[in-house]
Residue frames as a rotation matrix with the C-alpha (Angstrom) as fourth column:
MET 1
-0.080 0.622 -0.779 -33.45
0.357 -0.712 -0.605 -0.34
-0.931 -0.326 -0.165 74.00
SER 2
0.221 0.267 0.938 -35.03
0.975 -0.054 -0.215 1.06
-0.007 0.962 -0.272 70.83
THR 3
-0.692 -0.484 -0.535 -33.75
0.463 -0.867 0.184 4.40
-0.553 -0.120 0.824 69.61
SER 4
-0.693 0.529 0.490 -36.82
0.405 -0.277 0.872 4.92
0.596 0.802 -0.022 67.45
TRP 5
-0.793 0.499 0.350 -39.63
-0.609 -0.670 -0.424 7.16
0.023 -0.550 0.835 68.64
LEU 6
0.353 0.932 -0.088 -41.97
-0.934 0.356 0.023 4.31
0.052 0.074 0.996 67.71
PRO 7
-0.209 -0.452 0.867 -41.31
-0.522 0.801 0.292 0.74
-0.827 -0.392 -0.404 68.90
ASP 8
-0.248 0.014 0.969 -40.82
0.505 0.856 0.116 -1.75
-0.827 0.518 -0.220 66.06
ALA 9
0.199 0.339 -0.920 -40.99
-0.467 -0.792 -0.393 1.01
-0.862 0.508 0.001 63.46
HIS 10
-0.691 -0.525 -0.497 -39.28
-0.677 0.228 0.700 -1.16
-0.254 0.820 -0.512 60.83
ALA 11
-0.824 0.440 0.358 -42.16
0.440 0.894 -0.086 -3.62
-0.357 0.087 -0.930 61.08
ARG 12
0.146 0.917 -0.371 -44.60
0.378 -0.398 -0.836 -0.90
-0.914 -0.018 -0.405 60.03
SER 13
-0.095 -0.084 0.992 -45.38
0.990 -0.114 0.085 0.37
0.106 0.990 0.094 56.56
LEU 14
-0.965 -0.219 0.146 -45.39
0.219 -0.976 -0.011 4.05
0.145 0.021 0.989 55.71
ASP 15
-0.260 0.944 0.202 -49.19
-0.125 -0.240 0.963 3.92
0.957 0.225 0.180 55.48
ASP 16
0.317 0.332 -0.889 -49.33
0.780 0.442 0.443 2.49
0.540 -0.833 -0.119 59.02
LEU 17
-0.491 -0.605 -0.627 -47.09
0.850 -0.490 -0.192 5.28
-0.191 -0.628 0.755 60.28
LEU 18
-0.883 0.214 0.418 -49.03
0.018 -0.875 0.484 7.94
0.469 0.435 0.769 58.39
ASP 19
0.043 0.960 -0.277 -52.20
0.457 0.228 0.860 6.74
0.889 -0.164 -0.429 60.10
LEU 20
-0.080 -0.154 -0.985 -50.77
0.993 -0.095 -0.065 8.28
-0.084 -0.983 0.161 63.26
SER 21
-0.927 -0.320 -0.196 -50.96
0.293 -0.943 0.156 11.71
-0.235 0.087 0.968 61.65
PRO 22
-0.055 0.955 -0.291 -54.11
0.269 -0.266 -0.926 13.83
-0.962 -0.129 -0.243 61.43
SER 23
0.080 0.050 -0.996 -53.07
-0.771 -0.630 -0.094 14.83
-0.631 0.775 -0.012 57.88
ALA 24
-0.648 -0.396 0.650 -52.87
-0.027 0.865 0.501 11.24
-0.761 0.307 -0.572 56.58
ALA 25
0.203 0.812 0.547 -56.11
0.663 0.297 -0.687 11.46
-0.721 0.502 -0.478 54.60
THR 26
0.782 0.047 -0.622 -54.99
-0.288 -0.857 -0.428 14.66
-0.553 0.514 -0.656 52.89
LEU 27
-0.228 -0.956 -0.182 -51.62
-0.750 0.053 0.659 13.20
-0.620 0.287 -0.730 51.97
ARG 28
-0.530 0.104 0.842 -53.20
0.336 0.937 0.096 10.02
-0.779 0.334 -0.531 50.61
ALA 29
0.599 0.798 0.071 -55.67
0.437 -0.251 -0.864 12.07
-0.671 0.548 -0.499 48.55
TYR 30
0.490 -0.523 -0.697 -52.78
-0.699 -0.713 0.043 14.07
-0.520 0.467 -0.716 47.09
ARG 31
-0.583 -0.733 0.349 -50.83
-0.422 0.641 0.641 10.87
-0.694 0.227 -0.683 46.32
ASP 32
-0.185 0.603 0.776 -53.89
0.597 0.696 -0.398 9.33
-0.780 0.390 -0.489 44.65
ALA 33
0.777 0.480 -0.408 -54.53
0.036 -0.680 -0.732 12.49
-0.629 0.554 -0.546 42.63
VAL 34
0.020 -0.861 -0.508 -50.94
-0.805 -0.316 0.503 12.55
-0.593 0.399 -0.699 41.36
TRP 35
-0.774 -0.407 0.485 -51.02
-0.141 0.857 0.496 8.92
-0.617 0.316 -0.721 40.26
SER 36
-0.081 0.820 0.566 -54.49
0.721 0.440 -0.535 9.13
-0.689 0.365 -0.627 38.70
ASP 37
0.227 0.099 -0.969 -53.82
-0.366 -0.913 -0.180 12.35
-0.903 0.395 -0.171 36.77
PRO 38
0.812 0.135 0.567 -54.04
0.404 0.572 -0.714 11.45
-0.421 0.809 0.410 33.06
GLU 39
0.836 -0.548 0.026 -51.14
-0.391 -0.627 -0.674 13.83
0.386 0.553 -0.738 32.38
THR 40
0.310 -0.736 0.602 -48.83
-0.783 0.161 0.601 11.86
-0.539 -0.657 -0.527 34.68
ASP 41
0.315 -0.344 -0.885 -46.49
-0.588 0.661 -0.466 9.53
0.745 0.667 0.006 32.80
ALA 42
0.881 0.173 0.441 -46.54
-0.471 0.422 0.775 6.79
-0.052 -0.890 0.453 35.44
ARG 43
0.758 -0.650 -0.050 -43.54
0.611 0.735 -0.293 4.95
0.227 0.192 0.955 34.02
LEU 44
0.000 -0.798 0.602 -41.33
0.313 -0.572 -0.758 8.05
0.950 0.189 0.250 34.10
LEU 45
0.359 0.180 0.916 -42.57
-0.723 -0.568 0.394 9.15
0.591 -0.803 -0.074 37.50
GLU 46
0.991 0.017 0.135 -41.87
-0.099 0.769 0.631 5.70
-0.093 -0.638 0.764 38.92
LEU 47
0.438 -0.896 0.065 -38.37
0.718 0.306 -0.625 5.64
0.540 0.321 0.778 37.42
SER 48
-0.077 -0.445 0.892 -37.72
-0.166 -0.876 -0.452 9.02
0.983 -0.183 -0.006 39.01
ARG 49
0.685 0.374 0.625 -39.15
-0.674 0.001 0.738 7.89
0.276 -0.927 0.253 42.35
LEU 50
0.928 -0.361 -0.089 -36.92
0.372 0.905 0.207 4.82
0.006 -0.225 0.974 42.26
ARG 51
0.163 -0.912 0.376 -33.88
0.562 -0.227 -0.795 6.93
0.811 0.341 0.475 41.31
ILE 52
0.157 -0.064 0.985 -34.43
-0.626 -0.778 0.050 9.31
0.764 -0.625 -0.163 44.20
GLY 53
0.926 0.208 0.314 -34.75
-0.375 0.587 0.718 6.30
-0.035 -0.782 0.622 46.48
GLN 54
0.676 -0.735 -0.051 -31.52
0.654 0.631 -0.418 4.93
0.339 0.249 0.907 45.06
LEU 55
-0.042 -0.693 0.720 -29.77
0.093 -0.720 -0.687 8.22
0.995 0.038 0.095 45.77
LEU 56
0.315 0.242 0.918 -31.11
-0.850 -0.357 0.386 7.98
0.422 -0.902 0.093 49.33
GLY 57
-0.631 -0.703 0.327 -29.62
-0.775 0.584 -0.242 4.50
-0.021 -0.406 -0.913 49.69
LEU 58
0.157 0.755 0.637 -32.65
-0.509 0.614 -0.603 2.36
-0.847 -0.229 0.480 48.86
ASP 59
-0.838 -0.434 0.331 -32.33
-0.009 0.617 0.787 -0.57
-0.546 0.656 -0.521 46.46
PRO 60
-0.369 0.755 -0.543 -34.80
-0.901 -0.435 0.008 0.01
-0.230 0.492 0.840 43.60
ARG 61
-0.572 0.104 -0.814 -34.97
-0.400 0.831 0.387 -3.74
0.716 0.547 -0.433 42.92
THR 62
-0.808 0.258 -0.529 -36.62
0.557 0.626 -0.546 -4.29
0.190 -0.736 -0.650 46.30
ARG 63
-0.800 0.525 -0.290 -39.14
-0.310 -0.775 -0.551 -1.46
-0.514 -0.351 0.783 46.07
PRO 64
-0.145 0.820 0.554 -42.73
0.683 0.488 -0.544 -2.18
-0.716 0.299 -0.631 45.11
LEU 65
-0.968 -0.160 0.195 -43.65
0.252 -0.561 0.788 -0.70
-0.017 0.812 0.584 41.74
HIS 66
-0.439 0.855 -0.277 -46.76
-0.492 -0.487 -0.722 1.37
-0.752 -0.180 0.634 41.27
PRO 67
-0.098 0.467 0.879 -49.34
0.500 0.787 -0.363 -0.64
-0.861 0.404 -0.310 39.26
ARG 68
0.863 0.413 -0.290 -49.80
-0.005 -0.567 -0.824 2.22
-0.505 0.713 -0.487 36.77
ALA 69
0.145 -0.894 -0.423 -46.06
-0.885 -0.309 0.349 2.18
-0.443 0.324 -0.836 36.04
VAL 70
-0.588 -0.295 0.753 -46.11
-0.065 0.946 0.319 -1.57
-0.806 0.138 -0.576 35.45
ALA 71
0.352 0.817 0.457 -49.16
0.537 0.224 -0.813 -1.20
-0.767 0.532 -0.360 33.20
ALA 72
0.846 -0.082 -0.526 -47.23
-0.382 -0.782 -0.492 1.48
-0.372 0.618 -0.693 31.28
GLY 73
0.840 -0.458 -0.293 -44.39
-0.020 0.512 -0.859 -0.96
0.543 0.727 0.420 30.61
LEU 74
0.165 -0.815 0.556 -41.94
-0.953 -0.276 -0.123 -0.57
0.254 -0.510 -0.822 33.48
ASP 75
0.829 0.079 -0.554 -40.14
-0.066 0.997 0.044 -3.88
0.555 0.000 0.832 33.90
ALA 76
0.876 -0.479 -0.051 -37.48
0.193 0.252 0.948 -5.43
-0.442 -0.840 0.314 36.13
THR 77
0.226 -0.833 0.504 -34.76
0.974 0.189 -0.124 -5.16
0.008 0.519 0.854 33.47
THR 78
0.239 -0.068 0.969 -35.20
0.308 -0.941 -0.142 -1.40
0.921 0.332 -0.204 33.27
VAL 79
0.919 0.130 0.371 -35.23
-0.300 -0.380 0.875 -1.09
0.255 -0.916 -0.310 37.06
ASP 80
0.730 -0.684 0.000 -32.12
0.577 0.616 0.536 -3.27
-0.366 -0.391 0.844 37.38
ASP 81
-0.062 -0.777 0.627 -30.25
0.968 -0.201 -0.152 -0.89
0.244 0.597 0.764 35.05
LEU 82
0.827 0.556 0.085 -31.38
0.524 -0.816 0.245 2.32
0.206 -0.158 -0.966 36.77
ALA 83
0.534 -0.678 -0.505 -27.96
0.235 -0.454 0.859 3.29
-0.812 -0.578 -0.083 38.13
ARG 84
-0.554 -0.773 0.309 -26.63
0.468 0.017 0.884 3.17
-0.688 0.634 0.352 34.56
TRP 85
0.427 0.899 0.093 -29.44
0.587 -0.197 -0.785 5.24
-0.688 0.390 -0.612 33.00
PRO 86
0.345 -0.249 -0.905 -27.14
-0.489 -0.870 0.053 7.71
-0.801 0.424 -0.422 31.20
THR 87
-0.473 -0.657 -0.587 -25.60
-0.855 0.180 0.487 4.96
-0.214 0.732 -0.647 29.05
SER 88
-0.572 0.280 0.771 -27.95
0.016 0.944 -0.330 1.99
-0.820 -0.176 -0.545 29.32
PRO 89
-0.967 0.245 -0.070 -29.71
-0.067 0.019 0.998 0.86
0.246 0.969 -0.001 26.14
HIS 90
-0.415 0.854 -0.313 -32.88
0.901 0.433 -0.014 0.46
0.123 -0.288 -0.950 28.26
TYR 91
0.119 0.397 -0.910 -33.20
0.541 -0.794 -0.276 4.26
-0.832 -0.460 -0.309 28.48
GLY 92
0.036 -0.015 0.999 -34.06
0.966 -0.254 -0.039 6.57
0.254 0.967 0.005 25.61
GLY 93
-0.639 -0.367 0.676 -34.11
0.366 -0.918 -0.153 10.34
0.677 0.149 0.721 25.21
ARG 94
0.281 0.814 0.509 -37.32
-0.248 -0.451 0.858 10.94
0.927 -0.367 0.075 27.19
GLU 95
0.809 0.011 -0.588 -36.11
0.497 0.521 0.694 8.84
0.314 -0.853 0.416 30.12
ARG 96
-0.183 -0.972 -0.149 -32.71
0.953 -0.138 -0.270 10.51
0.242 -0.191 0.951 30.10
ALA 97
-0.433 0.088 0.897 -34.20
0.057 -0.991 0.124 14.01
0.900 0.105 0.424 30.04
VAL 98
0.599 0.764 0.241 -36.50
-0.248 -0.109 0.963 13.19
0.761 -0.636 0.124 32.94
LEU 99
0.717 -0.371 -0.590 -33.86
0.678 0.567 0.467 11.39
0.161 -0.735 0.659 35.01
ALA 100
-0.414 -0.859 0.303 -31.31
0.741 -0.511 -0.436 14.17
0.529 0.044 0.847 34.42
PHE 101
-0.124 0.473 0.872 -33.88
-0.300 -0.856 0.421 16.69
0.946 -0.209 0.248 35.64
THR 102
0.820 0.491 -0.294 -34.73
0.069 0.425 0.903 14.44
0.568 -0.761 0.314 38.60
GLU 103
0.272 -0.803 -0.530 -31.12
0.939 0.343 -0.038 14.15
0.212 -0.487 0.847 39.71
GLN 104
-0.600 -0.492 0.631 -30.42
0.398 -0.868 -0.297 17.86
0.694 0.073 0.717 39.30
TRP 105
0.146 0.779 0.610 -33.61
-0.362 -0.531 0.766 18.77
0.920 -0.333 0.205 41.14
PHE 106
0.865 0.193 -0.463 -32.85
0.282 0.575 0.768 16.32
0.414 -0.795 0.443 43.95
LEU 107
0.197 -0.906 -0.374 -29.13
0.974 0.225 -0.034 17.02
0.114 -0.357 0.927 44.35
ASP 108
-0.729 -0.467 -0.501 -29.05
0.505 -0.861 0.067 20.78
-0.463 -0.204 0.863 43.67
PRO 109
0.210 0.932 0.296 -32.42
0.920 -0.085 -0.383 22.37
-0.331 0.353 -0.875 42.96
SER 110
0.513 -0.045 -0.857 -30.87
-0.024 -0.999 0.038 25.82
-0.858 0.002 -0.513 42.65
GLY 111
-0.561 -0.813 -0.153 -28.84
-0.260 -0.002 0.966 24.46
-0.786 0.582 -0.210 39.74
VAL 112
-0.012 0.632 0.775 -31.89
0.792 0.479 -0.378 23.60
-0.611 0.609 -0.506 37.62
THR 113
-0.814 -0.397 -0.423 -31.51
0.056 -0.779 0.624 25.65
-0.578 0.485 0.657 34.45
ASP 114
0.048 0.799 -0.600 -33.92
-0.736 -0.377 -0.562 26.97
-0.675 0.468 0.570 31.85
ASP 115
-0.342 -0.251 -0.905 -32.46
-0.863 0.466 0.197 24.34
0.373 0.848 -0.376 29.50
ASP 116
-0.998 0.024 0.057 -33.30
-0.006 0.873 -0.487 21.58
-0.061 -0.486 -0.872 32.01
CYS 117
-0.340 0.938 -0.075 -36.89
-0.089 -0.111 -0.990 22.82
-0.936 -0.330 0.121 32.15
ALA 118
0.038 0.309 -0.950 -37.09
-0.954 -0.272 -0.127 23.12
-0.298 0.911 0.284 28.36
ALA 119
-0.764 -0.364 -0.533 -35.90
-0.517 0.839 0.168 19.52
0.386 0.404 -0.829 27.99
MET 120
-0.843 0.518 0.144 -38.61
0.211 0.565 -0.798 18.41
-0.495 -0.642 -0.585 30.41
ARG 121
-0.023 0.867 -0.497 -41.31
-0.452 -0.453 -0.769 20.38
-0.892 0.207 0.402 28.59
SER 122
-0.214 -0.141 -0.967 -40.12
-0.973 0.122 0.197 18.91
0.091 0.982 -0.163 25.31
ALA 123
-0.937 -0.221 -0.269 -40.20
-0.202 0.975 -0.098 15.37
0.284 -0.037 -0.958 26.72
LEU 124
-0.753 0.622 -0.216 -43.52
0.599 0.511 -0.616 15.64
-0.272 -0.593 -0.758 28.58
GLY 125
-0.169 0.689 0.705 -45.40
0.540 -0.534 0.651 18.67
0.825 0.490 -0.282 27.25
GLU 126
-0.533 -0.031 0.845 -46.58
-0.448 -0.838 -0.313 21.51
0.718 -0.545 0.433 29.49
PRO 127
0.468 0.777 0.421 -49.37
-0.781 0.141 0.608 19.62
0.413 -0.614 0.672 31.34
GLY 128
0.755 -0.235 -0.612 -47.21
0.272 0.962 -0.033 16.49
0.596 -0.142 0.790 31.67
CYS 129
-0.340 -0.928 0.153 -44.31
0.310 -0.265 -0.913 18.51
0.888 -0.263 0.378 33.02
ALA 130
-0.256 0.334 0.907 -46.56
-0.777 -0.629 0.013 20.14
0.575 -0.702 0.420 35.63
ALA 131
0.802 0.596 -0.032 -47.99
-0.483 0.680 0.552 16.77
0.351 -0.428 0.833 36.69
PHE 132
0.451 -0.710 -0.541 -44.53
0.448 0.704 -0.550 15.22
0.772 0.006 0.636 36.80
THR 133
-0.506 -0.719 0.476 -42.98
-0.050 -0.526 -0.849 17.91
0.861 -0.453 0.231 38.99
MET 134
0.155 0.624 0.766 -45.86
-0.918 -0.196 0.346 17.65
0.366 -0.756 0.543 41.46
GLY 135
0.928 0.194 -0.318 -45.32
-0.126 0.967 0.223 13.89
0.350 -0.167 0.922 41.57
LEU 136
0.103 -0.979 -0.178 -41.58
0.344 0.203 -0.917 14.30
0.933 0.034 0.358 41.95
ALA 137
-0.422 -0.205 0.883 -41.98
-0.623 -0.643 -0.446 16.52
0.659 -0.738 0.144 45.00
LEU 138
0.556 0.709 0.434 -44.42
-0.820 0.380 0.429 14.06
0.139 -0.594 0.792 46.54
ALA 139
0.762 -0.308 -0.569 -42.17
0.139 0.937 -0.321 11.08
0.632 0.166 0.757 45.78
GLU 140
-0.307 -0.942 0.135 -39.20
0.071 -0.164 -0.984 12.67
0.949 -0.293 0.117 47.50
ALA 141
-0.239 0.277 0.931 -41.26
-0.882 -0.464 -0.088 13.66
0.407 -0.842 0.354 50.54
LEU 142
0.787 0.611 0.087 -42.69
-0.597 0.719 0.357 10.16
0.156 -0.333 0.930 50.94
LEU 143
0.499 -0.686 -0.529 -39.32
0.304 0.710 -0.635 8.48
0.812 0.155 0.563 50.50
ARG 144
-0.508 -0.698 0.504 -37.73
-0.222 -0.459 -0.860 10.76
0.832 -0.549 0.078 53.09
ALA 145
0.133 0.640 0.757 -40.65
-0.966 -0.087 0.243 10.09
0.222 -0.763 0.607 55.44
GLU 146
0.859 0.151 -0.489 -40.17
-0.134 0.989 0.070 6.33
0.494 0.005 0.869 55.03
LEU 147
0.005 -0.956 -0.294 -36.51
0.399 0.271 -0.876 6.63
0.917 -0.113 0.383 55.95
ALA 148
-0.524 -0.211 0.826 -37.06
-0.507 -0.702 -0.501 9.11
0.685 -0.680 0.261 58.79
LEU 149
0.256 0.748 0.613 -39.81
-0.961 0.130 0.243 7.00
0.102 -0.651 0.752 60.33
GLY 150
-0.564 -0.604 0.563 -37.93
-0.667 0.736 0.120 3.75
-0.487 -0.308 -0.817 59.84
ALA 151
0.491 0.819 0.297 -40.46
-0.420 0.521 -0.743 2.25
-0.763 0.240 0.600 57.45
ALA 152
0.965 -0.240 -0.104 -37.85
-0.004 0.384 -0.923 1.69
0.261 0.892 0.369 54.73
PRO 153
0.571 -0.821 -0.022 -34.44
0.142 0.073 0.987 0.51
-0.808 -0.567 0.158 55.85
PRO 154
0.395 -0.500 -0.771 -31.57
-0.870 -0.473 -0.140 1.68
-0.294 0.726 -0.622 53.62
ALA 155
0.850 -0.149 -0.506 -29.92
-0.188 0.811 -0.555 -0.91
0.493 0.566 0.661 51.39
GLU 156
0.703 -0.684 0.197 -27.09
0.005 0.281 0.960 -2.86
-0.711 -0.674 0.201 52.94
GLY 157
0.902 -0.342 0.262 -23.87
0.332 0.165 -0.929 -2.54
0.274 0.925 0.262 51.18
C-alpha cells in the first residue's frame, strides 16, 4: 500500500505535481521571472539552490543544473566540491559570501546579521542582492515541495 497521497509520486516530476495545483501557472511565471532577471547571478543562485538541496539530503551531483547557470560557467567540478565550499579552491570570495549567507538564512534566518547582508550587497550589488534573495526563497520552497510531494527522493547514504 502506498503511503503517498498520490500513487507513484516518485515517478512524477515537480512540474507534473504542480500541474495539479490551480496556482501552478503563477508559480512557474515567478520561477521564470527570477531566472530571467538580468540582475540574477545564475551561477551563484544555482550553487545556493544546490547547497540548500544538499542540506535537505539531496545529492547535488544528481540534480539537473539550470541552463543559465551552466552558461555562466557552473561546472561539475565545482558542484562536486560544494560540501567543501569554505575551503575549496573552486570557490572564491563572492561564492563564499553568498554560500555563507545561504546557509545562515536556511539554517537560522533570525541569525542573519547586518554584516551578512553587507557582505551580500558587496558581492552582488543592491539589485543583484534583491534578485538573489527572491531566488533563494523560491529555490527553498521548490526543493521542499519536491521532497514533500515525493518528486525528489533524498540521497541514499
